[in-house]
C-alpha positions as CSV (number, residue, x, y, z in Angstrom):
1,M,-23.0,3.6,-9.3
2,Q,-19.0,2.6,-8.7
3,Y,-17.2,6.0,-7.5
4,W,-13.6,5.6,-9.4
5,P,-11.7,8.8,-7.7
6,Q,-9.8,11.2,-9.9
7,L,-6.2,10.3,-10.4
8,P,-3.7,13.4,-9.3
9,A,-1.7,14.2,-12.4
10,T,1.6,13.4,-10.5
11,A,0.5,9.8,-9.7
12,P,2.8,7.2,-11.1
13,R,0.4,5.2,-13.8
14,H,-0.1,2.2,-15.3
15,Q,-0.3,2.3,-19.1
16,S,-3.0,-0.5,-19.6
17,D,-6.8,0.7,-20.1
18,R,-7.2,-3.1,-20.5
19,A,-5.7,-3.3,-16.8
20,Q,-7.5,-0.9,-15.8
21,R,-10.9,-1.8,-16.9
22,F,-10.2,-5.4,-15.3
23,G,-9.7,-4.0,-12.0
24,R,-12.7,-1.9,-12.0
25,W,-14.6,-5.5,-13.3
26,L,-13.1,-7.7,-10.5
27,L,-13.7,-4.4,-7.9
28,T,-17.2,-4.3,-8.7
29,K,-17.6,-7.9,-8.9
30,L,-16.3,-8.6,-5.4
31,G,-18.7,-5.9,-4.5
32,W,-15.9,-3.4,-3.3
33,T,-16.3,0.5,-3.6
34,I,-13.5,3.4,-2.9
35,K,-14.0,6.1,-0.6
36,G,-11.6,9.0,-0.2
37,E,-8.8,10.9,-2.6
38,L,-5.1,9.9,-3.3
39,P,-2.9,13.1,-2.1
40,A,-2.0,15.1,-5.2
41,V,2.0,14.3,-4.6
42,P,4.4,12.3,-6.6
43,K,5.7,10.2,-3.6
44,F,4.6,8.8,-0.4
45,V,4.4,5.7,1.6
46,V,0.9,3.7,1.4
47,A,0.2,2.1,4.7
48,V,-2.6,-0.8,4.5
49,A,-4.0,-2.1,7.1
50,P,-5.5,-4.0,8.6
51,H,-3.7,-7.2,7.0
52,T,-4.8,-10.7,7.9
53,S,-5.5,-12.4,4.6
54,N,-4.2,-12.8,1.0
55,W,-7.3,-11.1,0.3
56,D,-5.8,-7.8,1.3
57,F,-3.3,-8.4,-1.2
58,V,-5.9,-9.0,-4.1
59,V,-8.5,-6.0,-3.2
60,A,-5.3,-3.5,-3.2
61,M,-4.1,-4.9,-6.3
62,A,-7.6,-5.0,-8.1
63,A,-8.2,-0.9,-6.4
64,S,-4.5,0.1,-8.1
65,L,-5.5,-1.6,-11.5
66,A,-9.3,0.0,-11.3
67,L,-7.7,4.0,-10.4
68,G,-4.9,3.3,-13.0
69,V,-2.5,3.9,-10.2
70,K,1.3,1.9,-9.8
71,I,1.7,1.2,-6.4
72,S,5.2,-0.2,-5.9
73,F,5.4,-3.5,-3.5
74,L,8.0,-5.1,-1.6
75,G,8.7,-8.7,-2.4
76,K,11.6,-11.4,-1.8
77,H,13.9,-11.3,-4.1
78,S,14.0,-14.9,-4.4
79,I,10.5,-14.8,-6.2
80,F,11.6,-12.2,-8.8
81,V,12.7,-15.1,-10.9
82,W,11.2,-16.6,-14.6
83,P,8.8,-16.3,-15.4
84,L,7.0,-14.2,-12.8
85,R,10.1,-11.7,-12.3
86,S,9.0,-9.2,-15.8
87,W,5.4,-9.3,-14.7
88,L,6.1,-8.6,-11.0
89,L,8.4,-5.8,-12.1
90,R,5.7,-4.5,-14.5
91,W,3.3,-4.3,-11.6
92,G,5.5,-2.4,-9.2
93,G,7.3,-5.5,-7.4
94,I,10.3,-4.5,-5.7
95,P,12.8,-6.8,-4.7
96,V,14.3,-6.8,-1.7
97,R,17.2,-8.7,0.6
98,R,16.0,-9.3,4.1
99,D,19.2,-10.0,5.5
100,S,19.1,-6.6,7.4
101,A,15.8,-4.7,8.2
102,H,18.2,-1.6,7.8
103,G,19.2,-2.9,4.4
104,V,16.1,-2.6,3.3
105,V,14.9,0.8,4.3
106,T,18.5,2.3,2.9
107,Q,17.4,0.8,-0.2
108,I,13.6,1.8,-0.4
109,V,14.9,5.2,0.3
110,T,17.2,5.1,-2.4
111,E,14.4,4.1,-4.5
112,F,12.5,7.0,-3.4
113,Q,15.5,9.8,-4.2
114,Q,16.0,8.3,-7.3
115,Q,12.6,8.0,-8.8
116,P,10.7,11.3,-10.0
117,Q,7.3,9.5,-8.9
118,L,7.0,6.3,-6.1
119,I,3.8,5.0,-4.0
120,L,5.0,2.3,-2.3
121,G,2.2,-0.1,-0.3
122,V,3.3,-1.5,3.1
123,A,1.4,-3.5,5.3
124,P,2.6,-1.9,8.9
125,E,1.9,-5.5,10.3
126,G,4.3,-6.9,8.2
127,T,2.4,-10.1,8.5
128,R,-1.3,-11.3,8.5
129,R,-0.5,-13.2,12.2
130,K,-1.7,-10.9,15.0
131,V,0.7,-8.9,16.4
132,S,1.0,-6.2,19.4
133,Q,2.8,-3.8,17.4
134,Y,3.5,-2.5,13.7
135,R,6.9,-2.8,12.7
136,S,8.9,0.3,12.2
137,G,10.1,-0.5,8.5
138,F,8.0,1.6,6.5
139,W,7.1,4.7,8.8
140,Q,11.8,4.6,9.2
141,I,11.2,4.7,5.1
142,A,8.9,7.6,4.9
143,K,10.9,9.7,7.6
144,Q,14.2,9.4,5.5
145,A,12.9,9.5,2.5
146,Q,11.2,12.8,3.7
147,V,7.6,11.4,2.5
148,S,4.5,11.4,3.7
149,I,2.3,8.2,4.9
150,Q,-1.3,7.8,3.3
151,L,-3.6,5.6,5.6
152,L,-5.4,3.2,3.6
153,G,-8.1,1.1,5.1
154,L,-9.7,-2.5,4.6
155,D,-12.7,-2.6,5.5
156,F,-14.6,-6.0,4.7
157,A,-17.6,-5.2,6.8
158,S,-18.6,-2.2,4.4
159,K,-16.4,-3.7,1.3
160,Q,-14.6,-0.2,1.4
161,L,-10.8,0.7,0.9
162,V,-11.0,3.9,2.6
163,F,-8.0,6.5,1.8
164,G,-7.6,8.2,5.7
165,P,-5.5,10.8,6.6
166,V,-2.4,11.6,5.6
167,M,0.7,12.5,7.8
168,L,4.4,13.2,7.7
169,P,6.5,11.1,9.9
170,G,6.7,12.7,13.3
171,E,9.5,12.6,16.2
172,S,8.3,8.8,17.6
173,F,7.4,6.0,16.2
174,E,5.1,5.0,19.1
175,Q,3.1,8.4,18.7
176,D,2.5,7.9,15.4
177,C,1.2,4.8,15.4
178,A,-1.1,5.5,17.8
179,Q,-2.2,7.9,15.8
180,M,-3.1,5.1,12.9
181,R,-4.1,2.5,15.1
182,L,-7.3,4.9,15.4
183,F,-8.2,5.2,12.2
184,F,-7.5,1.7,11.3
185,Q,-9.2,0.2,14.7
186,Q,-12.4,1.4,12.3
187,M,-11.8,-1.2,10.1
188,Q,-13.1,-4.5,10.2
189,A,-10.3,-7.1,8.8
190,K,-11.1,-10.3,6.7
191,N,-10.3,-12.4,9.9
192,P,-11.0,-10.4,13.0
193,E,-9.2,-12.5,15.6
194,F,-5.7,-11.9,14.0
195,A,-6.2,-7.4,13.6
């Protein structure tokens, strides 16, 4: 029997019972389970890793629908066009211009300040390719918006989405990354050669 964590009252929600039923069906069909709980706060960043495949997004989106929680995600502004625009916005997409990394951080910090509830899902690697270090944008967003970072591991070995530690950004991005890596190293990526 699948375990569905209780969604905190503070979390932004998808307003579709049909979408939630679909998400639960899809997650179960794919053989995935959820371990852990979401924090009971209205705003935070979810760092999702390891990110090595397009399947990561599929599994994470199915989990978001299954839980009934609206987890926003960043997308290039150029994909927010008809006929996708309304669908992407409805399911949490935030169009961004990537001309300048600091511009994206400032834009999303402003979103956090303006929204009463916002959960932003981000892959710390910033790409599906192998990277030697995480990008700092998600950490800068959390630090400047004064919100916590929830770690969410995708373990393809056990097919579990694991809600891990919640941390506040400290004084050092490098030190915080070292802590995050300790958690994410316990997860097996879809394509381990890229992790």
